[in-house]
Structures are given as C-alpha cells and as structure tokens.
C-alpha positions as CSV (number, residue, x, y, z in Angstrom):
1,M,0.0,0.0,0.0
2,S,1.5,3.4,-1.0
3,R,2.1,6.1,1.6
4,T,2.1,9.9,1.0
5,L,2.0,11.2,4.5
6,F,4.5,8.9,6.2
7,G,8.3,9.1,5.6
8,T,11.1,7.0,7.0
9,D,10.3,8.3,10.5
10,G,6.7,9.2,10.8
11,V,5.0,12.2,9.4
12,R,7.2,15.3,9.2
13,G,7.3,18.8,7.7
14,K,7.1,22.5,8.4
15,A,4.7,23.4,11.3
16,N,1.4,24.9,10.1
17,A,2.0,23.8,6.5
18,W,0.8,20.6,4.9
19,P,1.1,18.0,6.1
20,M,2.0,19.3,9.6
21,T,-1.2,21.1,10.4
22,A,-3.3,20.9,13.5
23,E,-6.2,19.7,11.3
24,L,-4.2,16.7,10.0
25,A,-2.8,15.9,13.5
26,L,-6.4,15.7,14.8
27,K,-7.2,13.3,11.9
28,L,-4.1,11.3,12.5
29,G,-5.0,10.9,16.2
30,A,-8.5,9.8,15.4
31,A,-7.2,7.3,12.7
32,A,-4.6,5.9,15.0
33,G,-7.2,5.7,17.8
34,R,-9.6,3.8,15.6
35,Y,-6.8,1.5,14.4
36,F,-5.6,0.5,17.9
37,R,-8.9,0.0,19.6
38,R,-9.2,-3.7,20.3
39,N,-13.0,-3.6,21.1
40,D,-15.7,-1.2,22.1
41,T,-15.9,-2.0,25.8
42,A,-12.4,-1.9,27.2
43,R,-10.6,1.3,28.0
44,H,-7.8,2.2,25.7
45,R,-4.7,4.3,26.3
46,V,-2.2,6.4,24.3
47,V,0.9,8.0,25.8
48,I,2.1,11.2,24.1
49,G,5.5,12.8,24.5
50,K,7.1,15.7,22.8
51,D,10.3,17.7,22.5
52,T,10.6,21.4,23.2
53,R,9.4,23.0,19.9
54,L,6.9,25.8,20.2
55,S,4.5,23.9,17.8
56,G,4.5,20.9,20.1
57,Y,1.7,22.5,22.2
58,M,-0.5,22.8,19.1
59,F,0.1,19.2,18.0
60,E,-0.3,17.8,21.5
61,N,-3.7,19.3,21.8
62,A,-4.8,18.4,18.3
63,L,-3.7,14.7,18.7
64,T,-5.4,14.6,22.1
65,A,-8.7,15.8,20.5
66,G,-8.4,13.2,17.8
67,F,-7.6,10.3,20.1
68,T,-10.3,11.1,22.7
69,S,-12.9,11.5,19.9
70,T,-12.5,7.8,19.2
71,G,-12.6,6.8,22.9
72,M,-8.9,6.6,23.7
73,D,-7.7,7.9,27.1
74,V,-4.6,10.1,26.6
75,L,-1.6,10.2,29.0
76,L,0.5,13.3,28.4
77,L,4.2,12.9,29.3
78,G,5.4,16.4,28.4
79,P,9.0,16.8,27.1
80,V,10.7,13.5,27.2
81,P,13.2,11.7,24.9
82,T,11.8,9.6,22.1
83,P,13.0,6.3,23.6
84,A,11.1,7.2,26.8
85,V,7.9,7.1,24.7
86,G,8.8,3.6,23.5
87,L,9.6,2.5,27.0
88,L,6.5,4.0,28.6
89,T,4.1,2.8,25.9
90,H,5.0,-0.7,26.8
91,S,5.4,-0.4,30.6
92,M,2.1,1.6,31.0
93,R,0.2,-1.1,28.9
94,A,-0.8,1.6,26.4
95,D,-2.2,0.6,23.1
96,V,-0.2,3.2,21.2
97,G,2.5,5.8,21.8
98,V,3.2,9.1,20.0
99,M,6.3,11.3,20.0
100,I,5.9,14.8,18.7
101,S,9.3,15.7,17.3
102,A,11.2,16.5,14.1
103,S,14.4,15.1,15.7
104,H,17.4,16.9,14.4
105,N,15.5,19.3,12.2
106,P,15.2,23.1,12.9
107,H,12.5,24.4,15.3
108,H,10.1,25.3,12.5
109,D,9.7,21.7,11.5
110,N,7.8,19.1,13.5
111,G,6.8,15.5,13.2
112,I,4.6,12.7,14.6
113,K,6.0,9.2,15.3
114,F,4.0,6.2,16.4
115,F,4.9,3.3,18.6
116,G,2.9,0.1,18.9
117,P,1.9,-1.5,22.3
118,D,5.2,-3.4,22.4
119,G,7.2,-0.1,22.3
120,F,8.6,-0.5,18.8
121,K,7.9,1.8,15.9
122,L,5.2,0.7,13.5
123,S,5.6,-1.3,10.4
124,D,5.1,0.1,7.0
125,E,1.8,-1.7,6.7
126,A,0.5,-0.3,9.9
127,E,1.4,3.2,8.9
128,A,-0.2,2.7,5.5
129,E,-3.4,1.7,7.1
130,I,-3.4,4.6,9.6
131,E,-2.8,6.9,6.6
132,R,-5.7,5.4,4.8
133,L,-8.0,6.0,7.7
134,T,-6.6,9.5,8.1
135,L,-7.5,10.4,4.5
136,E,-10.8,8.6,4.5
137,G,-12.0,9.7,7.9
138,V,-13.2,7.6,10.8
139,E,-16.5,7.4,12.8
140,P,-16.2,9.1,16.2
141,A,-17.1,7.4,19.5
142,Q,-20.5,7.9,20.9
143,S,-20.7,10.8,23.3
144,Q,-20.7,8.7,26.5
145,N,-17.5,6.9,25.2
146,I,-15.3,9.9,24.6
147,G,-11.9,9.5,26.2
148,R,-10.2,11.4,29.0
149,A,-6.8,13.1,29.1
150,K,-4.4,13.6,32.0
151,H,-0.8,14.6,32.6
152,I,1.8,12.0,33.8
153,Y,4.3,14.0,35.8
154,D,6.8,11.2,36.7
155,G,7.4,9.9,33.1
156,R,10.9,11.2,32.8
157,F,11.8,9.8,36.3
158,R,10.6,6.4,35.2
159,Y,12.8,6.7,32.1
160,N,15.8,7.9,34.2
161,E,15.7,4.9,36.4
162,R,15.4,2.5,33.5
163,V,18.4,4.1,31.7
164,K,20.6,4.1,34.9
165,M,19.9,0.3,35.2
166,T,21.8,-0.3,32.0
167,F,25.0,1.0,33.5
168,P,27.3,-1.8,34.8
169,T,26.3,-2.9,38.4
170,G,28.4,-1.4,41.0
171,K,30.1,1.1,38.7
172,R,30.0,4.8,39.0
173,L,31.2,7.9,37.2
174,D,33.1,9.4,40.1
175,G,36.1,11.5,38.9
176,L,34.8,11.9,35.4
177,K,34.0,15.4,34.0
178,V,31.3,14.9,31.4
179,L,29.9,17.5,29.1
180,I,26.4,16.8,27.9
181,D,24.9,18.8,25.0
182,C,21.1,18.3,25.0
183,A,20.4,20.4,21.9
184,N,17.9,22.5,23.9
185,G,15.7,19.5,23.3
186,A,13.7,16.7,24.9
187,A,16.5,15.5,27.2
188,Y,17.4,18.9,28.6
189,R,16.5,17.8,32.2
190,T,16.8,14.0,31.8
191,A,20.4,13.6,30.6
192,P,22.1,15.9,33.2
193,E,20.0,14.3,36.0
194,V,21.1,10.7,35.1
195,L,24.8,11.6,34.7
196,W,24.8,13.5,38.0
197,E,23.1,10.6,39.8
198,L,25.7,8.2,38.5
199,G,28.4,10.4,40.1
200,A,29.8,12.5,37.2
201,E,30.8,16.1,37.3
202,V,28.3,17.4,34.8
203,I,28.8,20.4,32.4
204,P,25.4,21.0,30.8
205,V,25.1,22.6,27.3
206,G,21.9,23.2,25.4
207,V,19.6,23.0,28.4
208,S,17.7,26.3,28.1
209,P,15.0,25.6,25.5
210,N,12.7,28.5,24.5
211,G,10.6,26.8,21.9
212,T,12.7,28.1,18.9
213,N,16.3,27.2,19.7
214,I,16.2,23.4,19.5
215,N,19.2,22.1,17.5
216,E,20.4,25.7,16.9
217,K,24.2,25.6,16.8
218,C,24.2,22.7,19.3
219,G,23.5,19.0,19.6
220,S,24.6,16.0,17.5
221,T,24.3,17.8,14.2
222,H,26.2,20.9,15.3
223,T,29.1,19.5,17.4
224,D,31.4,22.5,17.1
225,T,29.9,24.2,20.2
226,A,30.3,21.1,22.4
227,A,33.7,20.3,21.1
228,A,35.0,23.8,22.0
229,A,33.4,23.5,25.4
230,V,34.9,20.1,26.1
231,V,38.4,21.6,25.6
232,A,37.7,24.8,27.4
233,H,36.3,23.1,30.5
234,G,38.9,20.3,30.5
235,A,36.2,17.7,30.3
236,D,37.0,14.0,29.9
237,V,34.4,13.4,27.3
238,G,31.4,15.1,25.6
239,I,28.0,13.5,24.8
240,C,26.0,15.3,22.1
241,L,22.3,14.4,21.7
242,D,19.8,15.6,19.1
243,G,16.5,17.3,19.6
244,D,14.6,14.2,20.7
245,A,17.6,12.4,22.2
246,D,17.6,9.3,20.0
247,R,21.0,10.2,18.4
248,V,24.4,10.7,19.9
249,M,27.9,11.8,18.9
250,I,30.8,11.3,21.3
251,I,33.6,13.9,21.7
252,D,37.0,13.0,23.2
253,E,39.0,15.2,25.6
254,N,40.8,16.8,22.7
255,G,37.5,17.9,20.9
256,V,37.6,15.1,18.3
257,V,34.2,13.9,17.3
258,A,33.2,10.2,16.8
259,D,30.1,9.4,14.7
260,G,27.8,6.5,15.0
261,D,30.0,4.1,12.9
262,Q,32.9,4.5,15.3
263,I,30.6,4.0,18.4
264,M,29.0,0.9,16.9
265,A,32.5,-0.5,16.1
266,L,33.5,-0.1,19.7
267,F,30.4,-1.7,21.1
268,A,30.4,-4.5,18.6
269,D,34.0,-5.4,19.4
270,R,33.5,-5.3,23.2
271,W,30.2,-7.2,23.0
272,A,31.8,-9.9,20.8
273,Q,34.7,-10.3,23.2
274,E,32.2,-10.6,26.1
275,G,30.1,-13.1,24.2
276,R,27.0,-11.0,24.1
277,L,26.9,-9.9,20.4
278,N,24.1,-12.0,19.1
279,N,25.1,-14.1,16.0
280,G,28.3,-12.0,15.8
281,T,26.4,-9.4,13.8
282,L,26.0,-5.7,13.8
283,V,23.1,-4.1,11.8
284,A,23.7,-0.8,10.0
285,T,22.4,1.0,7.0
286,V,23.8,1.5,3.5
287,M,25.2,4.8,4.7
288,S,27.7,3.3,7.1
289,N,31.3,3.6,6.1
290,L,33.1,0.8,4.3
291,G,35.8,1.0,6.9
292,L,33.3,-0.2,9.5
293,E,32.6,-3.3,7.4
294,R,36.3,-4.0,7.0
295,F,36.8,-3.5,10.8
296,L,34.1,-6.2,11.5
297,D,35.4,-8.6,8.8
298,A,38.9,-8.5,10.4
299,R,37.4,-9.7,13.7
300,G,35.2,-12.4,12.2
301,L,32.1,-10.4,12.6
302,H,29.3,-9.6,10.1
303,L,27.7,-6.4,9.0
304,D,24.0,-6.6,8.0
305,R,23.1,-3.6,5.9
306,T,19.5,-2.2,5.7
307,G,17.8,0.7,4.1
308,V,18.2,4.2,5.7
309,G,16.2,4.7,8.8
310,D,16.5,3.3,12.3
311,R,13.1,1.6,12.0
312,Y,14.5,-0.6,9.2
313,V,17.6,-1.4,11.4
314,V,15.3,-2.5,14.2
315,E,13.1,-4.6,11.9
316,S,16.2,-6.6,10.8
317,M,17.3,-6.9,14.4
318,R,13.9,-8.2,15.5
319,K,13.5,-10.5,12.5
320,N,17.0,-12.1,12.9
321,G,17.6,-12.0,16.6
322,F,20.4,-9.4,16.5
323,N,20.8,-7.1,19.5
324,L,23.1,-4.3,18.3
325,G,22.6,-1.9,15.4
326,G,22.4,1.7,14.3
327,E,23.2,4.5,11.9
328,Q,26.3,6.6,11.1
329,S,24.1,9.6,12.1
330,G,24.2,8.4,15.7
331,H,21.1,6.2,16.2
332,I,22.4,3.4,18.3
333,V,19.9,0.6,18.9
334,M,20.5,-1.9,21.7
335,T,17.4,-4.1,22.0
336,D,18.7,-5.7,25.2
337,F,17.8,-2.4,26.8
338,A,15.5,-0.3,24.5
339,T,13.1,-0.5,21.6
340,T,14.6,2.3,19.6
341,G,17.7,4.4,19.2
342,D,18.7,6.0,22.5
343,G,21.4,8.6,22.6
344,L,21.7,8.8,26.4
345,L,21.8,5.1,26.8
346,A,24.6,4.8,24.1
347,G,26.5,7.6,25.9
348,L,26.3,5.6,29.1
349,Q,27.6,2.5,27.4
350,F,30.6,4.6,26.1
351,L,31.2,5.9,29.6
352,A,31.0,2.3,30.9
353,A,33.8,1.4,28.4
354,M,35.9,4.3,29.8
355,V,35.4,3.2,33.4
356,E,35.9,-0.5,32.7
357,T,39.0,-0.1,30.6
358,G,40.5,2.9,32.3
359,Q,41.3,4.4,28.9
360,P,40.6,8.0,27.9
361,A,37.9,8.8,25.3
362,S,40.6,9.5,22.7
363,S,41.7,5.8,22.9
364,L,38.2,4.6,22.3
365,I,36.6,6.8,19.6
366,R,38.9,5.8,16.7
367,Q,38.2,2.2,16.1
368,F,38.9,2.1,12.3
369,D,40.2,4.4,9.5
370,P,37.2,5.4,7.5
371,V,37.2,5.2,3.8
372,P,36.9,8.8,2.4
373,Q,33.2,9.5,2.1
374,L,31.5,12.5,0.7
375,L,27.8,13.4,1.1
376,K,26.1,16.4,-0.6
377,N,22.4,17.4,-0.5
378,V,20.3,19.0,-3.1
379,R,17.0,20.6,-2.0
380,Y,14.0,20.2,-4.3
381,E,10.5,21.5,-4.3
382,I,7.6,19.3,-3.2
383,G,6.1,17.7,-6.3
384,Q,9.4,17.6,-8.2
385,T,10.9,14.3,-9.3
386,P,14.5,15.1,-10.3
387,L,15.7,11.5,-10.0
388,A,13.4,10.5,-12.8
389,E,14.9,12.9,-15.3
390,P,17.0,11.2,-18.0
391,S,19.9,13.7,-17.5
392,V,20.1,12.7,-13.9
393,Q,19.9,9.0,-14.7
394,N,22.7,9.4,-17.2
395,A,24.9,11.3,-14.7
396,I,24.3,8.5,-12.1
397,T,25.2,5.7,-14.7
398,S,28.4,7.5,-15.6
399,A,29.4,8.1,-12.0
400,E,28.8,4.4,-11.1
401,A,30.9,3.3,-14.1
402,E,33.8,5.4,-12.9
403,L,33.6,3.8,-9.4
404,V,33.5,0.2,-10.5
405,G,36.1,-1.6,-8.4
406,K,37.1,1.6,-6.7
407,G,34.2,2.6,-4.5
408,R,30.4,3.0,-4.3
409,L,27.7,5.5,-5.0
410,L,24.4,5.9,-3.2
411,I,21.6,8.3,-4.3
412,R,18.4,8.6,-2.3
413,K,15.6,10.9,-1.3
414,S,15.6,11.9,2.3
415,G,12.7,10.4,4.2
416,T,12.4,13.4,6.5
417,E,13.2,16.5,4.3
418,P,12.8,17.4,0.6
419,L,16.4,16.6,-0.1
420,I,18.3,14.4,-2.6
421,R,21.3,12.9,-0.8
422,V,24.3,12.1,-3.0
423,M,26.9,10.0,-1.2
424,A,30.0,8.2,-2.5
425,E,33.0,6.4,-1.1
426,C,36.4,6.1,-2.7
427,E,40.0,5.9,-1.7
428,D,40.8,8.5,-4.5
429,A,39.8,11.8,-3.1
430,A,39.8,13.6,-6.4
431,M,37.7,11.0,-8.1
432,L,35.3,11.1,-5.1
433,E,34.6,14.8,-5.4
434,Q,34.4,14.6,-9.1
435,V,31.7,11.9,-9.2
436,V,29.6,13.4,-6.4
437,D,29.8,16.9,-8.0
438,S,28.8,15.5,-11.4
439,V,25.6,14.0,-10.0
440,V,24.8,17.0,-7.8
441,E,25.1,19.3,-10.8
442,A,22.7,17.1,-12.8
443,V,20.2,17.0,-9.9
444,T,20.5,20.7,-9.3
445,K,19.8,21.5,-13.0
446,A,16.8,19.1,-13.0
447,C,15.4,21.0,-10.0
448,G,15.7,24.3,-11.9
C-alpha cells in the first residue's frame, strides 16, 4: 500500500503547513485511535510525549482531541526523549505511543512518530493503514464513550531509572567530568540528572529551551559548540544528543568527534569479546562507512546492511535476533535495553567502556580508519521528481561506471526532508569529489 504522509520516521514537515497542520494531526490521532482500539468495551490508552518545539503545544492538543474523539484515554508525558515514549508505551500497557518531534530538524519543523503496544515503531503496513484511515475519515465514538486526558508527571523519572539500570552494576562515574549537550531539546532535564546521579561532574550545554532554539548551533548535528566547550572546560568526554535524544555523537578530551559508525564498532568489538553480540552481527544502513565493514570482517564479525532509517535497522534486528545496530548519524539501537535508538543510553555505554578499561575517550573513539566518504544534499520543491529525469539517470550511470572496483555511489531521497542525498565512497579523493559533484550538478539543474 502506498504512503504519501509517512516518511522513514513518521509524518514530518514545516509546522502549520501541509502535512504538519493541527487539522491533520487531529485526523491522525482519530485514525490511530480507531486502528488501535481492540474492542468497544475496554478502556484504551495512548501516551504522548514531545520535544521542546513551540509547535508541540499545538500538535499535542490536536492529537489529544483526535484520540479522545475515538474513545482513547490520553496520558500526556510532556517533554521526554523519544526512547522514553517507546519504554512507557509498553510499561504503562498503552495501546499506542506518540512522539511529537522532528528530531534533528530546525525548530520550524515538527513530526509525529507512532509506537505500537510493544514499544517498537510501527511497520510500513500499519502506517499505511493509519494513513488510509486519516485520509478517508473515521467514525467518532458515541458521546458517552469519549476518552479522557491527564498529565503524567513522573514519566521522565521512570525513564531515568530505566536508563541508569543499563550501567554496569556497582560502577559509578566518580572522577569523570562529562559535558552533555542536550540540543535545547527533549533531554534537557533527563540527561544531566542521570549523569549526576551516577556520580559524574556534569557540564550542561543546550539545556535552556525557549521553543525556537532546539538544535540551533548545538547538539549532535552541530558539534562544534560542544567540542570547543569540552576543551575549554577540560572535560574527559562530551556527549551530544539531538532534539529528541535518540541520536548521539561522542567527543573526546581533545575535541575530536566520533560518529555512529565508530561508536558501533567499539560496542560490537566489546560485546563480541564478552560473548553477548548475538550471532556475531551488527546491523547498520547502507550509509555506514566501508571502513566499519572492514573492521568487523577483520574480527570475524558480520555487518548486515539495511535501508536508511533506524526503524529498518530495528526490523532486521527483531527478525533475525540481532541485538546491536544503528546508523552513522548516531542512532544506536540496543534491543537488550530499549526498543529504539537512545542517545543517552549509548552515551552511558561509552562511559562504561571508559570506566571498565581505564582508557581515555581518545583511545576509544577511533576504532577504524574510515574510507573517504562525501555526502552532498540538493533541496527540491515538493512535487518535483528530479531522480526520474533522463539527464540525472545518465549522470548516475556515468558516476557508477567510474567507481566500479574503486568505491560505491548511493543516491536517495531523504525520508524526513525534501532533499536528494548524493553519497560516494572512494580511496581516491579527487575522483570522489568529481563523481559526487557531477551527480549534484545534474540534480540541481533538474530542479531548476
């Protein structure tokens, strides 16, 4: 079934413009409420969390109206990380969970992500059916069956305790100075609290949200601010989260940044040595660096590649019994502990490696030498289909021919923004730039 509203991570777009309008959010809530109602007699629950965007208030109220109109009781968590919604959906026996967030996007964007009763993100099939119900409309509940809404004030504390339980028993962070950049987002209270409770000296950055400064020159997609602060404060390590705290980047004591590939390499190697990497396999997307694959091969481990999006990583993990996966962008999924990517949890696992090995962050963040990789984005207008243009197809074919035996080329539409992503890997830096630029030029011309 085709989908026009849902992308790789829920419904996303500019707030107050199609599809991210209050009207559509109300319809989405009603559709999801109808989809998840098991019968007409039992009470049904939905938990709703959000990040710190100004538009979150609007979408929270619209979704609440939609869900209650179909008889669902709404539990409002307020600002919490995305993984907290997955956790609490399951632990509170809710039928569905919703996170209102556009993750790493600027404040003027927002999004709506759904979780099933097991705490995992929905399948493509479930999203397609909710989309169908949204567009066709659903019958509301009878007046006596309208749902209720209430605030849950201890949601973040439940999440805090769960995350702390993943840290090695008996270990503490005493003596470590940890900088935490919360991107003025959903973890602005949670992350500093957890680190402090585990004994770290905490240097908080990006913990003053005002509704419009989420991800602004801070967080996992803008690490320069945190890197400079790590060096200035003499911190042992920096942990950078994104707006909804499901991504992480690690910064060593010298201000050097490690992406998701390096973090996954560290975890996979450690877990394999400890005998807890299921089937000797790490799951990552087609965007992960070839150097990661070589690193794993040299240790007798396997890399299972999926399409882009942490939900596809999780689908492979659940289908095949793997317990570690993620994305180069910093989604790290550990299904022994969580149902989705969790930046704070991954940060704690990195800190655990520092504590247990006694090594500084700089000795842990560089697990392999990455193959030179270049990624460029071309923005297009909604409704345009530049990848279908013959000139673009010809440019892609020529670029692929040049890279045969030397590297690889990946062209894809972003699932969260109107962008064409052009990525290539090649040991020859000059060839790398030439092939990427040739495709970018063709796509740019096709976009007018």
